[in-house]
All heavy atoms as atom14 arrays in JSON, in Angstrom:
{
  "sequence": "MSFLKELWKFMRVRKKFWLLPIMLMMAIFGGLIVLSQGSAVAPFIYTLF",
  "atom14_mask": [
    [1, 1, 1, 1, 1, 1, 1, 1, 0, 0, 0, 0, 0, 0],
    [1, 1, 1, 1, 1, 1, 0, 0, 0, 0, 0, 0, 0, 0],
    [1, 1, 1, 1, 1, 1, 1, 1, 1, 1, 1, 0, 0, 0],
    [1, 1, 1, 1, 1, 1, 1, 1, 0, 0, 0, 0, 0, 0],
    [1, 1, 1, 1, 1, 1, 1, 1, 1, 0, 0, 0, 0, 0],
    [1, 1, 1, 1, 1, 1, 1, 1, 1, 0, 0, 0, 0, 0],
    [1, 1, 1, 1, 1, 1, 1, 1, 0, 0, 0, 0, 0, 0],
    [1, 1, 1, 1, 1, 1, 1, 1, 1, 1, 1, 1, 1, 1],
    [1, 1, 1, 1, 1, 1, 1, 1, 1, 0, 0, 0, 0, 0],
    [1, 1, 1, 1, 1, 1, 1, 1, 1, 1, 1, 0, 0, 0],
    [1, 1, 1, 1, 1, 1, 1, 1, 0, 0, 0, 0, 0, 0],
    [1, 1, 1, 1, 1, 1, 1, 1, 1, 1, 1, 0, 0, 0],
    [1, 1, 1, 1, 1, 1, 1, 0, 0, 0, 0, 0, 0, 0],
    [1, 1, 1, 1, 1, 1, 1, 1, 1, 1, 1, 0, 0, 0],
    [1, 1, 1, 1, 1, 1, 1, 1, 1, 0, 0, 0, 0, 0],
    [1, 1, 1, 1, 1, 1, 1, 1, 1, 0, 0, 0, 0, 0],
    [1, 1, 1, 1, 1, 1, 1, 1, 1, 1, 1, 0, 0, 0],
    [1, 1, 1, 1, 1, 1, 1, 1, 1, 1, 1, 1, 1, 1],
    [1, 1, 1, 1, 1, 1, 1, 1, 0, 0, 0, 0, 0, 0],
    [1, 1, 1, 1, 1, 1, 1, 1, 0, 0, 0, 0, 0, 0],
    [1, 1, 1, 1, 1, 1, 1, 0, 0, 0, 0, 0, 0, 0],
    [1, 1, 1, 1, 1, 1, 1, 1, 0, 0, 0, 0, 0, 0],
    [1, 1, 1, 1, 1, 1, 1, 1, 0, 0, 0, 0, 0, 0],
    [1, 1, 1, 1, 1, 1, 1, 1, 0, 0, 0, 0, 0, 0],
    [1, 1, 1, 1, 1, 1, 1, 1, 0, 0, 0, 0, 0, 0],
    [1, 1, 1, 1, 1, 1, 1, 1, 0, 0, 0, 0, 0, 0],
    [1, 1, 1, 1, 1, 0, 0, 0, 0, 0, 0, 0, 0, 0],
    [1, 1, 1, 1, 1, 1, 1, 1, 0, 0, 0, 0, 0, 0],
    [1, 1, 1, 1, 1, 1, 1, 1, 1, 1, 1, 0, 0, 0],
    [1, 1, 1, 1, 0, 0, 0, 0, 0, 0, 0, 0, 0, 0],
    [1, 1, 1, 1, 0, 0, 0, 0, 0, 0, 0, 0, 0, 0],
    [1, 1, 1, 1, 1, 1, 1, 1, 0, 0, 0, 0, 0, 0],
    [1, 1, 1, 1, 1, 1, 1, 1, 0, 0, 0, 0, 0, 0],
    [1, 1, 1, 1, 1, 1, 1, 0, 0, 0, 0, 0, 0, 0],
    [1, 1, 1, 1, 1, 1, 1, 1, 0, 0, 0, 0, 0, 0],
    [1, 1, 1, 1, 1, 1, 0, 0, 0, 0, 0, 0, 0, 0],
    [1, 1, 1, 1, 1, 1, 1, 1, 1, 0, 0, 0, 0, 0],
    [1, 1, 1, 1, 0, 0, 0, 0, 0, 0, 0, 0, 0, 0],
    [1, 1, 1, 1, 1, 1, 0, 0, 0, 0, 0, 0, 0, 0],
    [1, 1, 1, 1, 1, 0, 0, 0, 0, 0, 0, 0, 0, 0],
    [1, 1, 1, 1, 1, 1, 1, 0, 0, 0, 0, 0, 0, 0],
    [1, 1, 1, 1, 1, 0, 0, 0, 0, 0, 0, 0, 0, 0],
    [1, 1, 1, 1, 1, 1, 1, 0, 0, 0, 0, 0, 0, 0],
    [1, 1, 1, 1, 1, 1, 1, 1, 1, 1, 1, 0, 0, 0],
    [1, 1, 1, 1, 1, 1, 1, 1, 0, 0, 0, 0, 0, 0],
    [1, 1, 1, 1, 1, 1, 1, 1, 1, 1, 1, 1, 0, 0],
    [1, 1, 1, 1, 1, 1, 1, 0, 0, 0, 0, 0, 0, 0],
    [1, 1, 1, 1, 1, 1, 1, 1, 0, 0, 0, 0, 0, 0],
    [1, 1, 1, 1, 1, 1, 1, 1, 1, 1, 1, 0, 0, 0]
  ],
  "atom14_positions": [
    [[42.97, 113.51, -20.62], [42.62, 112.68, -19.48], [41.91, 113.46, -18.32], [41.19, 112.93, -17.5], [43.85, 111.98, -18.89], [44.3, 110.86, -19.78], [43.04, 109.63, -20.17], [43.31, 108.51, -18.85], [0.0, 0.0, 0.0], [0.0, 0.0, 0.0], [0.0, 0.0, 0.0], [0.0, 0.0, 0.0], [0.0, 0.0, 0.0], [0.0, 0.0, 0.0]],
    [[42.18, 114.77, -18.22], [41.62, 115.55, -17.19], [40.11, 115.58, -17.37], [39.32, 115.72, -16.39], [42.2, 116.91, -17.16], [41.81, 117.64, -18.38], [0.0, 0.0, 0.0], [0.0, 0.0, 0.0], [0.0, 0.0, 0.0], [0.0, 0.0, 0.0], [0.0, 0.0, 0.0], [0.0, 0.0, 0.0], [0.0, 0.0, 0.0], [0.0, 0.0, 0.0]],
    [[39.6, 115.57, -18.64], [38.19, 115.55, -18.8], [37.53, 114.34, -18.23], [36.52, 114.39, -17.56], [37.85, 115.63, -20.36], [36.42, 115.48, -20.61], [35.46, 116.45, -20.35], [35.91, 114.25, -21.22], [34.15, 116.35, -20.68], [34.55, 114.13, -21.41], [33.69, 115.24, -21.2], [0.0, 0.0, 0.0], [0.0, 0.0, 0.0], [0.0, 0.0, 0.0]],
    [[38.18, 113.16, -18.33], [37.57, 111.89, -17.83], [37.59, 111.97, -16.26], [36.64, 111.52, -15.63], [38.38, 110.71, -18.33], [38.23, 110.48, -19.82], [39.15, 109.33, -20.26], [36.77, 110.24, -20.13], [0.0, 0.0, 0.0], [0.0, 0.0, 0.0], [0.0, 0.0, 0.0], [0.0, 0.0, 0.0], [0.0, 0.0, 0.0], [0.0, 0.0, 0.0]],
    [[38.7, 112.51, -15.73], [38.85, 112.68, -14.29], [37.68, 113.56, -13.76], [37.08, 113.26, -12.71], [40.2, 113.16, -13.9], [41.27, 112.14, -14.01], [42.57, 112.78, -13.56], [43.76, 111.81, -13.86], [45.0, 112.5, -13.57], [0.0, 0.0, 0.0], [0.0, 0.0, 0.0], [0.0, 0.0, 0.0], [0.0, 0.0, 0.0], [0.0, 0.0, 0.0]],
    [[37.55, 114.66, -14.46], [36.43, 115.66, -14.05], [35.1, 115.05, -14.14], [34.19, 115.25, -13.34], [36.61, 116.85, -14.89], [36.09, 118.12, -14.26], [36.49, 119.31, -15.07], [37.63, 119.45, -15.42], [35.52, 120.1, -15.3], [0.0, 0.0, 0.0], [0.0, 0.0, 0.0], [0.0, 0.0, 0.0], [0.0, 0.0, 0.0], [0.0, 0.0, 0.0]],
    [[34.81, 114.3, -15.23], [33.53, 113.63, -15.42], [33.31, 112.6, -14.33], [32.19, 112.47, -13.82], [33.47, 112.99, -16.79], [32.17, 112.29, -17.2], [31.08, 113.35, -17.27], [32.36, 111.58, -18.46], [0.0, 0.0, 0.0], [0.0, 0.0, 0.0], [0.0, 0.0, 0.0], [0.0, 0.0, 0.0], [0.0, 0.0, 0.0], [0.0, 0.0, 0.0]],
    [[34.36, 111.81, -13.99], [34.2, 110.8, -12.96], [33.9, 111.48, -11.53], [33.04, 110.98, -10.83], [35.37, 109.9, -12.82], [35.32, 108.94, -11.73], [36.06, 108.92, -10.66], [34.4, 107.85, -11.65], [35.71, 107.96, -9.8], [34.68, 107.18, -10.37], [33.41, 107.33, -12.47], [34.03, 106.06, -9.95], [32.73, 106.11, -11.99], [33.03, 105.59, -10.79]],
    [[34.59, 112.56, -11.31], [34.34, 113.23, -10.08], [32.95, 113.81, -10.01], [32.28, 113.78, -8.96], [35.43, 114.43, -9.93], [35.54, 114.9, -8.56], [36.6, 116.07, -8.47], [37.98, 115.47, -8.68], [38.98, 116.49, -8.42], [0.0, 0.0, 0.0], [0.0, 0.0, 0.0], [0.0, 0.0, 0.0], [0.0, 0.0, 0.0], [0.0, 0.0, 0.0]],
    [[32.5, 114.39, -11.11], [31.1, 114.86, -11.21], [30.09, 113.79, -10.87], [29.21, 114.0, -10.06], [30.8, 115.48, -12.53], [29.38, 115.9, -12.84], [28.86, 116.99, -12.2], [28.61, 115.02, -13.56], [27.5, 117.28, -12.47], [27.25, 115.34, -13.79], [26.75, 116.4, -13.25], [0.0, 0.0, 0.0], [0.0, 0.0, 0.0], [0.0, 0.0, 0.0]],
    [[30.32, 112.65, -11.53], [29.31, 111.6, -11.34], [29.31, 111.05, -9.94], [28.38, 110.62, -9.4], [29.59, 110.4, -12.45], [29.18, 110.79, -13.76], [29.15, 109.35, -14.91], [30.84, 108.84, -14.87], [0.0, 0.0, 0.0], [0.0, 0.0, 0.0], [0.0, 0.0, 0.0], [0.0, 0.0, 0.0], [0.0, 0.0, 0.0], [0.0, 0.0, 0.0]],
    [[30.53, 111.0, -9.36], [30.66, 110.42, -7.95], [30.03, 111.42, -6.93], [29.35, 111.0, -6.04], [32.11, 110.26, -7.65], [32.34, 109.37, -6.48], [33.84, 108.98, -6.33], [34.62, 110.16, -6.64], [35.78, 110.45, -6.08], [36.16, 109.69, -5.0], [36.48, 111.51, -6.45], [0.0, 0.0, 0.0], [0.0, 0.0, 0.0], [0.0, 0.0, 0.0]],
    [[30.26, 112.76, -7.18], [29.79, 113.69, -6.13], [28.24, 113.84, -6.32], [27.52, 113.82, -5.26], [30.49, 115.07, -6.38], [29.73, 116.17, -5.56], [31.93, 114.95, -5.96], [0.0, 0.0, 0.0], [0.0, 0.0, 0.0], [0.0, 0.0, 0.0], [0.0, 0.0, 0.0], [0.0, 0.0, 0.0], [0.0, 0.0, 0.0], [0.0, 0.0, 0.0]],
    [[27.7, 113.93, -7.52], [26.37, 114.2, -7.75], [25.45, 112.88, -7.81], [24.3, 112.94, -8.02], [26.19, 114.9, -9.09], [26.94, 116.22, -9.21], [26.16, 117.31, -8.37], [26.92, 118.49, -8.48], [26.54, 119.66, -8.9], [25.34, 119.76, -9.37], [27.35, 120.74, -8.83], [0.0, 0.0, 0.0], [0.0, 0.0, 0.0], [0.0, 0.0, 0.0]],
    [[26.09, 111.67, -7.64], [25.39, 110.43, -7.64], [24.66, 110.21, -8.94], [23.52, 109.79, -9.08], [24.43, 110.33, -6.53], [25.0, 110.61, -5.15], [25.62, 109.4, -4.52], [25.9, 109.54, -3.07], [27.19, 110.09, -2.83], [0.0, 0.0, 0.0], [0.0, 0.0, 0.0], [0.0, 0.0, 0.0], [0.0, 0.0, 0.0], [0.0, 0.0, 0.0]],
    [[25.37, 110.58, -10.09], [24.85, 110.36, -11.42], [25.48, 109.18, -12.14], [25.89, 109.23, -13.24], [25.11, 111.64, -12.27], [24.58, 112.96, -11.69], [23.14, 113.1, -12.05], [22.68, 114.48, -11.61], [21.26, 114.71, -11.73], [0.0, 0.0, 0.0], [0.0, 0.0, 0.0], [0.0, 0.0, 0.0], [0.0, 0.0, 0.0], [0.0, 0.0, 0.0]],
    [[25.5, 108.06, -11.44], [26.07, 106.84, -12.06], [25.31, 106.3, -13.21], [25.79, 105.47, -13.93], [26.22, 105.8, -10.93], [27.25, 106.12, -9.86], [26.84, 106.46, -8.58], [28.61, 106.23, -10.24], [27.76, 106.75, -7.65], [29.49, 106.6, -9.27], [29.09, 106.82, -7.99], [0.0, 0.0, 0.0], [0.0, 0.0, 0.0], [0.0, 0.0, 0.0]],
    [[24.09, 106.72, -13.34], [23.31, 106.21, -14.57], [23.84, 106.86, -15.86], [23.49, 106.33, -16.92], [21.81, 106.61, -14.34], [21.59, 108.12, -14.13], [21.54, 108.7, -12.98], [21.36, 109.14, -15.12], [21.3, 110.09, -13.13], [21.13, 110.36, -14.51], [21.29, 109.06, -16.56], [21.02, 111.48, -15.14], [21.07, 110.26, -17.17], [20.9, 111.46, -16.55]],
    [[24.65, 107.89, -15.75], [25.28, 108.4, -16.95], [26.33, 107.52, -17.47], [26.76, 107.71, -18.63], [25.85, 109.8, -16.62], [24.86, 110.97, -16.48], [25.69, 112.2, -16.02], [24.15, 111.23, -17.76], [0.0, 0.0, 0.0], [0.0, 0.0, 0.0], [0.0, 0.0, 0.0], [0.0, 0.0, 0.0], [0.0, 0.0, 0.0], [0.0, 0.0, 0.0]],
    [[26.98, 106.77, -16.67], [28.12, 105.9, -17.07], [27.8, 104.97, -18.22], [28.49, 104.94, -19.27], [28.69, 105.09, -15.92], [29.98, 104.36, -16.12], [31.07, 105.36, -16.49], [30.35, 103.64, -14.87], [0.0, 0.0, 0.0], [0.0, 0.0, 0.0], [0.0, 0.0, 0.0], [0.0, 0.0, 0.0], [0.0, 0.0, 0.0], [0.0, 0.0, 0.0]],
    [[26.66, 104.14, -18.19], [26.39, 103.35, -19.42], [26.04, 104.11, -20.7], [26.54, 103.75, -21.74], [25.15, 102.58, -18.92], [25.01, 102.75, -17.52], [25.74, 103.96, -17.17], [0.0, 0.0, 0.0], [0.0, 0.0, 0.0], [0.0, 0.0, 0.0], [0.0, 0.0, 0.0], [0.0, 0.0, 0.0], [0.0, 0.0, 0.0], [0.0, 0.0, 0.0]],
    [[25.47, 105.33, -20.5], [25.19, 106.08, -21.71], [26.51, 106.6, -22.32], [26.7, 106.53, -23.53], [24.31, 107.28, -21.3], [22.96, 106.81, -20.82], [24.11, 108.25, -22.4], [22.09, 107.81, -20.2], [0.0, 0.0, 0.0], [0.0, 0.0, 0.0], [0.0, 0.0, 0.0], [0.0, 0.0, 0.0], [0.0, 0.0, 0.0], [0.0, 0.0, 0.0]],
    [[27.46, 107.07, -21.48], [28.74, 107.58, -21.97], [29.59, 106.44, -22.65], [30.19, 106.67, -23.56], [29.47, 108.21, -20.87], [28.85, 109.48, -20.35], [28.6, 110.67, -21.6], [29.51, 111.95, -20.86], [0.0, 0.0, 0.0], [0.0, 0.0, 0.0], [0.0, 0.0, 0.0], [0.0, 0.0, 0.0], [0.0, 0.0, 0.0], [0.0, 0.0, 0.0]],
    [[29.46, 105.25, -21.9], [30.18, 104.15, -22.48], [29.69, 103.7, -23.9], [30.49, 103.48, -24.79], [30.11, 102.96, -21.47], [31.04, 101.81, -21.71], [32.45, 102.12, -21.64], [30.68, 100.69, -20.71], [0.0, 0.0, 0.0], [0.0, 0.0, 0.0], [0.0, 0.0, 0.0], [0.0, 0.0, 0.0], [0.0, 0.0, 0.0], [0.0, 0.0, 0.0]],
    [[28.38, 103.66, -24.05], [27.82, 103.28, -25.26], [28.09, 104.34, -26.38], [28.42, 103.95, -27.59], [26.32, 103.09, -25.16], [25.92, 101.84, -24.42], [26.64, 100.35, -25.05], [25.76, 100.08, -26.59], [0.0, 0.0, 0.0], [0.0, 0.0, 0.0], [0.0, 0.0, 0.0], [0.0, 0.0, 0.0], [0.0, 0.0, 0.0], [0.0, 0.0, 0.0]],
    [[28.04, 105.59, -26.03], [28.48, 106.65, -26.98], [29.9, 106.54, -27.45], [30.21, 106.7, -28.63], [28.13, 108.0, -26.4], [26.75, 108.37, -26.28], [26.37, 109.92, -25.39], [27.16, 111.13, -26.54], [0.0, 0.0, 0.0], [0.0, 0.0, 0.0], [0.0, 0.0, 0.0], [0.0, 0.0, 0.0], [0.0, 0.0, 0.0], [0.0, 0.0, 0.0]],
    [[30.77, 106.24, -26.51], [32.15, 106.05, -26.84], [32.35, 104.81, -27.75], [33.09, 104.9, -28.74], [33.02, 105.88, -25.54], [0.0, 0.0, 0.0], [0.0, 0.0, 0.0], [0.0, 0.0, 0.0], [0.0, 0.0, 0.0], [0.0, 0.0, 0.0], [0.0, 0.0, 0.0], [0.0, 0.0, 0.0], [0.0, 0.0, 0.0], [0.0, 0.0, 0.0]],
    [[31.67, 103.69, -27.48], [31.82, 102.54, -28.29], [31.31, 102.84, -29.67], [31.96, 102.44, -30.71], [31.02, 101.32, -27.66], [31.76, 100.84, -26.43], [30.85, 100.2, -28.63], [31.03, 99.9, -25.64], [0.0, 0.0, 0.0], [0.0, 0.0, 0.0], [0.0, 0.0, 0.0], [0.0, 0.0, 0.0], [0.0, 0.0, 0.0], [0.0, 0.0, 0.0]],
    [[30.19, 103.4, -29.86], [29.6, 103.7, -31.18], [30.46, 104.76, -31.87], [30.63, 104.63, -33.11], [28.12, 104.23, -31.05], [27.16, 103.14, -30.81], [26.2, 103.31, -29.82], [27.12, 102.0, -31.57], [25.29, 102.34, -29.62], [26.22, 101.01, -31.31], [25.3, 101.13, -30.3], [0.0, 0.0, 0.0], [0.0, 0.0, 0.0], [0.0, 0.0, 0.0]],
    [[30.92, 105.75, -31.27], [31.89, 106.64, -31.83], [33.14, 106.04, -32.35], [33.64, 106.28, -33.42], [0.0, 0.0, 0.0], [0.0, 0.0, 0.0], [0.0, 0.0, 0.0], [0.0, 0.0, 0.0], [0.0, 0.0, 0.0], [0.0, 0.0, 0.0], [0.0, 0.0, 0.0], [0.0, 0.0, 0.0], [0.0, 0.0, 0.0], [0.0, 0.0, 0.0]],
    [[33.7, 105.11, -31.57], [34.89, 104.31, -32.05], [34.57, 103.41, -33.21], [35.42, 103.42, -34.11], [0.0, 0.0, 0.0], [0.0, 0.0, 0.0], [0.0, 0.0, 0.0], [0.0, 0.0, 0.0], [0.0, 0.0, 0.0], [0.0, 0.0, 0.0], [0.0, 0.0, 0.0], [0.0, 0.0, 0.0], [0.0, 0.0, 0.0], [0.0, 0.0, 0.0]],
    [[33.35, 102.81, -33.27], [33.06, 102.02, -34.38], [32.94, 102.88, -35.73], [33.35, 102.47, -36.76], [31.69, 101.32, -34.14], [31.76, 100.12, -33.25], [30.39, 99.57, -32.95], [32.57, 99.04, -33.76], [0.0, 0.0, 0.0], [0.0, 0.0, 0.0], [0.0, 0.0, 0.0], [0.0, 0.0, 0.0], [0.0, 0.0, 0.0], [0.0, 0.0, 0.0]],
    [[32.4, 104.11, -35.53], [32.28, 104.98, -36.7], [33.64, 105.36, -37.15], [33.92, 105.41, -38.4], [31.35, 106.12, -36.28], [29.93, 105.71, -36.19], [31.46, 107.24, -37.39], [28.99, 106.74, -35.64], [0.0, 0.0, 0.0], [0.0, 0.0, 0.0], [0.0, 0.0, 0.0], [0.0, 0.0, 0.0], [0.0, 0.0, 0.0], [0.0, 0.0, 0.0]],
    [[34.58, 105.72, -36.27], [35.86, 106.15, -36.61], [36.63, 104.95, -37.24], [37.31, 105.1, -38.31], [36.68, 106.64, -35.38], [38.18, 106.81, -35.73], [36.06, 107.95, -34.98], [0.0, 0.0, 0.0], [0.0, 0.0, 0.0], [0.0, 0.0, 0.0], [0.0, 0.0, 0.0], [0.0, 0.0, 0.0], [0.0, 0.0, 0.0], [0.0, 0.0, 0.0]],
    [[36.5, 103.75, -36.65], [37.19, 102.66, -37.28], [36.7, 102.18, -38.62], [37.39, 101.69, -39.51], [37.11, 101.43, -36.3], [37.98, 101.57, -35.03], [37.71, 100.44, -34.04], [39.43, 101.8, -35.3], [0.0, 0.0, 0.0], [0.0, 0.0, 0.0], [0.0, 0.0, 0.0], [0.0, 0.0, 0.0], [0.0, 0.0, 0.0], [0.0, 0.0, 0.0]],
    [[35.4, 102.4, -38.86], [34.87, 102.02, -40.1], [35.14, 102.96, -41.27], [34.99, 102.64, -42.43], [33.28, 101.79, -40.02], [32.77, 103.1, -39.86], [0.0, 0.0, 0.0], [0.0, 0.0, 0.0], [0.0, 0.0, 0.0], [0.0, 0.0, 0.0], [0.0, 0.0, 0.0], [0.0, 0.0, 0.0], [0.0, 0.0, 0.0], [0.0, 0.0, 0.0]],
    [[35.62, 104.15, -40.94], [36.11, 105.19, -41.8], [34.99, 105.65, -42.85], [35.27, 106.0, -43.95], [37.27, 104.72, -42.66], [38.48, 104.46, -41.7], [39.7, 103.92, -42.43], [39.61, 103.69, -43.67], [40.78, 103.7, -41.76], [0.0, 0.0, 0.0], [0.0, 0.0, 0.0], [0.0, 0.0, 0.0], [0.0, 0.0, 0.0], [0.0, 0.0, 0.0]],
    [[33.8, 105.42, -42.47], [32.67, 106.06, -43.31], [32.17, 105.12, -44.33], [31.09, 105.2, -44.81], [0.0, 0.0, 0.0], [0.0, 0.0, 0.0], [0.0, 0.0, 0.0], [0.0, 0.0, 0.0], [0.0, 0.0, 0.0], [0.0, 0.0, 0.0], [0.0, 0.0, 0.0], [0.0, 0.0, 0.0], [0.0, 0.0, 0.0], [0.0, 0.0, 0.0]],
    [[33.02, 104.3, -44.87], [32.58, 103.46, -46.04], [31.5, 102.44, -45.7], [30.56, 102.23, -46.46], [33.75, 102.68, -46.59], [34.3, 101.78, -45.68], [0.0, 0.0, 0.0], [0.0, 0.0, 0.0], [0.0, 0.0, 0.0], [0.0, 0.0, 0.0], [0.0, 0.0, 0.0], [0.0, 0.0, 0.0], [0.0, 0.0, 0.0], [0.0, 0.0, 0.0]],
    [[31.52, 101.87, -44.5], [30.53, 100.83, -44.15], [29.26, 101.56, -43.58], [28.24, 101.02, -43.62], [31.08, 99.92, -43.04], [0.0, 0.0, 0.0], [0.0, 0.0, 0.0], [0.0, 0.0, 0.0], [0.0, 0.0, 0.0], [0.0, 0.0, 0.0], [0.0, 0.0, 0.0], [0.0, 0.0, 0.0], [0.0, 0.0, 0.0], [0.0, 0.0, 0.0]],
    [[29.45, 102.84, -43.11], [28.32, 103.54, -42.56], [27.53, 104.33, -43.6], [26.38, 104.63, -43.45], [28.86, 104.5, -41.49], [27.77, 105.26, -40.79], [29.63, 103.82, -40.45], [0.0, 0.0, 0.0], [0.0, 0.0, 0.0], [0.0, 0.0, 0.0], [0.0, 0.0, 0.0], [0.0, 0.0, 0.0], [0.0, 0.0, 0.0], [0.0, 0.0, 0.0]],
    [[28.12, 104.57, -44.79], [27.56, 105.36, -45.84], [26.14, 104.79, -46.27], [25.28, 105.66, -46.44], [28.49, 105.39, -47.04], [0.0, 0.0, 0.0], [0.0, 0.0, 0.0], [0.0, 0.0, 0.0], [0.0, 0.0, 0.0], [0.0, 0.0, 0.0], [0.0, 0.0, 0.0], [0.0, 0.0, 0.0], [0.0, 0.0, 0.0], [0.0, 0.0, 0.0]],
    [[25.94, 103.54, -46.49], [24.6, 103.04, -46.94], [23.52, 103.38, -45.92], [22.38, 103.73, -46.23], [24.71, 101.61, -47.11], [26.15, 101.34, -47.31], [26.89, 102.43, -46.56], [0.0, 0.0, 0.0], [0.0, 0.0, 0.0], [0.0, 0.0, 0.0], [0.0, 0.0, 0.0], [0.0, 0.0, 0.0], [0.0, 0.0, 0.0], [0.0, 0.0, 0.0]],
    [[23.85, 103.35, -44.63], [22.88, 103.66, -43.55], [22.56, 105.14, -43.55], [21.42, 105.49, -43.29], [23.4, 103.24, -42.15], [23.63, 101.74, -42.12], [24.94, 101.21, -41.95], [22.59, 100.83, -42.2], [25.16, 99.91, -41.98], [22.78, 99.45, -42.16], [24.13, 98.97, -42.03], [0.0, 0.0, 0.0], [0.0, 0.0, 0.0], [0.0, 0.0, 0.0]],
    [[23.59, 106.02, -43.79], [23.36, 107.45, -43.85], [22.45, 107.76, -45.02], [21.55, 108.61, -44.97], [24.64, 108.18, -43.86], [25.4, 107.95, -42.59], [24.42, 109.66, -44.1], [26.78, 108.49, -42.55], [0.0, 0.0, 0.0], [0.0, 0.0, 0.0], [0.0, 0.0, 0.0], [0.0, 0.0, 0.0], [0.0, 0.0, 0.0], [0.0, 0.0, 0.0]],
    [[22.66, 107.19, -46.11], [21.86, 107.44, -47.39], [20.46, 107.08, -47.17], [19.54, 107.72, -47.71], [22.38, 106.77, -48.59], [23.75, 107.32, -48.97], [24.81, 106.47, -49.38], [23.96, 108.71, -49.11], [26.04, 106.99, -49.75], [25.24, 109.2, -49.5], [26.24, 108.33, -49.82], [27.49, 108.83, -50.29], [0.0, 0.0, 0.0], [0.0, 0.0, 0.0]],
    [[20.17, 106.0, -46.42], [18.76, 105.53, -46.19], [18.03, 106.49, -45.27], [16.84, 106.62, -45.38], [18.7, 104.21, -45.65], [19.39, 104.12, -44.4], [19.31, 103.18, -46.6], [0.0, 0.0, 0.0], [0.0, 0.0, 0.0], [0.0, 0.0, 0.0], [0.0, 0.0, 0.0], [0.0, 0.0, 0.0], [0.0, 0.0, 0.0], [0.0, 0.0, 0.0]],
    [[18.75, 107.23, -44.39], [18.11, 108.2, -43.52], [17.59, 109.4, -44.26], [16.58, 109.99, -43.9], [19.05, 108.62, -42.43], [19.34, 107.46, -41.37], [20.36, 107.97, -40.37], [18.08, 107.03, -40.67], [0.0, 0.0, 0.0], [0.0, 0.0, 0.0], [0.0, 0.0, 0.0], [0.0, 0.0, 0.0], [0.0, 0.0, 0.0], [0.0, 0.0, 0.0]],
    [[18.34, 109.79, -45.25], [17.95, 111.07, -46.02], [17.33, 110.67, -47.33], [17.1, 111.22, -48.24], [19.22, 111.91, -46.24], [19.8, 112.37, -44.95], [21.02, 111.8, -44.44], [19.22, 113.31, -44.14], [21.55, 112.22, -43.33], [19.71, 113.7, -43.01], [20.92, 113.15, -42.57], [0.0, 0.0, 0.0], [0.0, 0.0, 0.0], [0.0, 0.0, 0.0]]
  ]
}
């Protein structure tokens, strides 16, 4: 939790609020990948390579 507090403090002091939506979307996509356990994501990975 200290990382999130530090990140919020950085964004507030440096006025980098545009980073918040980017970090939020990265967290959502990361959570989806973890929850899918790779089986649903595998066909998409194979098409990239």
